[in-house]
N, C-alpha and C positions, 0 to 999 in steps of 0.2 A: 147911698146910691142903691137902687134896686135894679136888678137885671132880669130879663126874661128872654125866652126863646119862643117865638110864635110860629106855629105850623099853619100854613095857609093853603086852602083849597080854592081854586078859581074855576070859572067856567071855561070850557074848551075854547081854545083860541085866544084867551084874554091874559095870558100869563105875563107877556111883556109889558102890556099897558098897566096891569095891576102892579107888577113889580116896580115900575117907575113911579107910580102914584104913591105906593107904600113908602119908598125910599125918600120921598119928599116930606113925609110926616116928621115933625120935630120929635126927637127921642129915638128915632129908628137909626141905628148905627150901620147896619148892613142888611141887604136883602140878597138871598141866594135862590137861583132857580135850581131845582134839584130832581133827580130821577127817583121814582118809586111811587108810593101811595099818596104823597103830598106834592104839591106844585111849587110852593115857595117857603122859605124859612127866613124869618126876620129876627135880627138880634136887636134887643131894645135896652137902652140905658135910660133910667128915669130917676128923678130925685126921690120919689116916694111912691106908695101904692096909689094915691090920688092921681098922680100923673100918669101912672099905667092905665087907669080907667079912661083917661082922655086919649091915650095913644091907641089902645087896642080896641075896646068896644066903641069908643067915640071916634076913632080914626080908621084903623085898618079894616075893621068889620064893615065900615060904610063905603069902602072903595068899590067902585063899579067892577063887577065881575067876581068879587070875593064871595064865596058861598059858605065858608066855614073857617073858623079859627080855633086852634087849640093852643093853650099857653102853658109853657113849662116855666116855673118860677126857679130862678137860680139862687141857690143858698150859699155856695162857696165856689170860688174860682180856682182852678188848678192850671198852672201855666209853667212850662219849662223855662220860659224866659224870665218869669218872676222868681222862680226858684234859683236860677243862676244868678240873678241880681242879688238876692239875699246872701248867697255865699260870697259874692264879691264884696259885700259890705261887712263880712265877718259875723253874720248872724247865725252860723251853724253850730 
């Protein structure tokens, strides 16, 4: 499994429509509207790098209103929920 976080800039007034369109793309787990220098953040789950190319440049970047994407590749996931589960299984 390959995970990525995509920072998305959109044209003024198009955030809602772009967010809905991005959320419909296979492999996009969640889309957040955010405050700050970027407009949307998408969390991506893909089987491999090839699927990421379908999702991001082949999908998200082509959504109407999207002007720029920046992709952060996730190497390792840290989660308090996962850590608690490991302790519950006696893996400490």
